[in-house]
C-alpha positions in Angstrom: 95.5 294.2 -48.6 98.9 296.1 -48.6 100.5 297.4 -45.4 101.1 300.9 -45.6 103.4 301.2 -42.8 105.0 298.8 -40.4 102.8 298.9 -36.9 105.4 296.8 -35.3 106.6 299.7 -32.9 103.3 300.3 -31.8 102.2 297.0 -31.2 105.4 295.8 -29.4 106.7 298.2 -26.6 110.5 297.1 -26.0 111.5 299.7 -23.6 110.6 299.9 -20.2 110.7 302.6 -17.3 112.8 301.4 -14.1 112.7 303.2 -10.2 115.0 302.6 -7.7 113.3 303.2 -4.0 114.4 302.2 -0.5 111.3 300.7 0.8 109.8 301.7 3.9 109.3 299.5 7.3 105.8 298.3 7.1 105.2 300.4 10.2 106.0 303.4 8.7 103.8 302.5 5.8 100.9 302.3 7.9 101.4 305.9 9.1 101.8 307.0 5.5 98.4 305.2 4.8 97.0 307.3 7.4 98.4 310.3 6.2 97.2 309.6 2.6 93.6 308.7 4.0 93.3 312.3 6.1 94.1 314.0 2.6 91.7 311.9 1.1 89.0 313.3 3.9 90.1 317.0 2.7 90.3 317.1 -1.3 89.1 313.6 -2.4 90.6 311.7 -5.1 94.3 312.9 -6.0 96.8 311.2 -8.1 99.2 309.3 -5.5 96.4 308.6 -3.0 97.1 304.6 -4.2 100.7 304.4 -4.2 102.4 302.8 -1.5 104.7 305.3 0.3 108.5 304.9 -0.4 111.9 307.0 -1.2 112.9 307.3 -4.7 116.6 307.1 -5.3 116.9 306.8 -9.2 114.7 306.8 -12.1 115.5 305.6 -15.4 112.8 305.9 -18.3 112.4 304.9 -21.5 115.6 302.4 -22.0 116.0 298.7 -23.3 115.7 296.1 -20.9 118.8 294.4 -21.8 120.6 297.7 -21.3 119.3 298.0 -18.0 120.3 294.6 -17.1 124.1 295.6 -17.5 123.2 298.8 -15.3 121.5 296.4 -12.7 124.6 294.5 -12.7 126.7 297.5 -11.8 124.1 298.8 -9.4 124.4 295.5 -7.3 127.9 295.1 -7.2 128.4 299.0 -6.1 125.2 298.7 -3.5 126.8 296.0 -1.8 129.2 297.7 -0.4 127.2 300.6 1.2 126.1 300.2 4.6 122.6 300.0 5.5 121.5 303.5 7.4 119.0 304.9 9.4 116.4 307.5 8.1 114.4 310.1 9.6 111.5 311.9 8.9 110.7 315.0 10.1 107.8 317.4 9.0 106.3 318.2 5.7 107.5 320.3 2.9 106.5 320.8 -0.9 107.2 321.3 -4.7 106.0 323.9 -6.9 106.1 322.6 -10.2 103.9 325.6 -12.1 101.3 328.0 -10.9 98.3 325.7 -10.6 100.6 322.4 -9.6 101.9 321.3 -6.2 103.2 318.0 -4.6 103.3 317.7 -1.0 106.0 315.6 0.9 107.2 314.2 4.0 111.0 315.7 4.7 114.0 313.3 5.1 116.0 314.6 7.5 119.4 315.2 5.9 122.1 314.3 8.7 125.8 313.1 7.8 125.2 309.9 7.1 122.0 310.9 4.6 124.3 313.5 3.1 127.1 310.7 2.3 124.5 308.2 0.7 122.7 310.9 -1.4 126.3 311.5 -2.8 127.2 308.4 -3.2 123.9 307.6 -5.5 124.5 310.9 -7.5 127.9 309.7 -8.5 126.8 306.0 -9.0 123.3 307.1 -11.1 124.7 310.5 -12.5 121.6 310.8 -14.8 117.9 309.9 -12.5 119.4 310.7 -9.0 117.0 312.2 -6.3 118.4 315.3 -5.1 115.9 315.8 -3.0 114.8 312.7 -0.9 111.3 312.8 0.1 108.4 310.7 0.8 105.2 311.9 -1.6 102.1 312.4 0.0 99.7 314.1 -2.6 101.5 314.6 -5.9 100.9 317.0 -8.5 97.5 318.8 -7.4 95.6 322.1 -7.7 96.7 325.1 -6.1 93.2 324.8 -4.6 93.7 321.5 -3.1 97.6 322.6 -2.0 96.2 325.2 0.0 93.7 323.1 1.5 96.2 320.4 2.4 98.9 322.9 3.8 97.0 324.4 5.9 96.7 321.0 7.8 100.0 319.3 7.3 102.2 322.7 7.4 101.1 322.8 11.4 101.0 318.5 11.8 104.0 317.5 14.1 104.9 314.3 12.5 108.7 312.2 13.3 109.6 308.6 12.6 112.6 306.6 11.7 113.6 303.5 10.5 116.6 301.2 9.1 117.4 301.0 4.9 118.6 297.7 4.4 118.0 297.3 0.9 117.0 298.9 -2.6 114.4 297.6 -4.3 114.1 297.9 -8.2 110.6 298.3 -9.7 109.7 298.2 -13.5 106.7 298.8 -16.0 106.6 299.0 -19.9 107.7 302.8 -20.5 105.1 305.3 -19.4 105.4 307.1 -22.7 102.4 304.8 -24.1 100.7 303.2 -20.8 100.1 304.0 -16.8 100.6 300.4 -15.8 101.7 300.2 -12.3 105.2 299.1 -11.5 106.2 295.4 -10.2 109.0 294.5 -8.4 112.0 293.3 -10.3 114.5 292.8 -7.6 116.1 293.6 -4.1 119.5 294.9 -3.6 120.5 294.2 0.0 122.8 297.0 1.5 125.9 295.8 3.6 125.8 295.0 7.2 122.2 295.2 7.2 121.1 292.3 9.8 123.8 294.0 11.9 122.4 297.4 11.8 118.8 296.1 12.3 119.7 294.2 15.5 121.2 297.4 16.9 117.9 299.5 16.2 115.7 296.7 17.6 117.7 296.6 20.9 
C-alpha cells in the first residue's frame, strides 16, 4: 500500500522540554504537602495537587536534545561559580491569568542576595528565566475555586527558609504532544554549598 505522507514526525518525537529548578529541602517539601492537601480539602482536585513543590528558575521548551546538551554544559560552567544562598518564604500571593484562571503561590522574599541571583539568572537564561520566583500551591484554578482558597491562604501566617545548594534539571518529551511527568536529568551544585550548609545548621 502506497504511503500518502511521512508519518515519522508524528511517531518519533525528538524535541524535549527542560525545566531548571531550585529543589526544596525535604522538611520544606513536607510543609507544602500539607498546604496542598489543605487546598484539596477545600476545593477538591486541581492541576498542581501532585506536583512536588519547587522553585522554577528557567524553562527551555520544545528544543532538540543535542542543542540542550550544549546549553547544559554552559549552565554547569556558569552555575559552578554561583554561591549557595538562603531562600526565605513568607506568605502567599496569586497570579491572575485571565478572568477565570488563577494560580495561588507561596512568596519568596526578595532580599539583596535573592535579587542578585535573579539578575544572574536573567543574564544566564535570557529567554526563559522566571521573573517572580515562587512556589506554586494551586495552579490555573477557576475563579470560584480561587475565591475559596484565597479566603484561607490570604490570612494564613506561613514562614520558612532553607539554603539552595544546587539547581536540578528536569526533562520530558515536549509537552506539545504529551503530558508525561518530568524526570530528573542532572544536578548542578552551587559553589561553597557544604560551607553554607554547615553555617545554616549551626
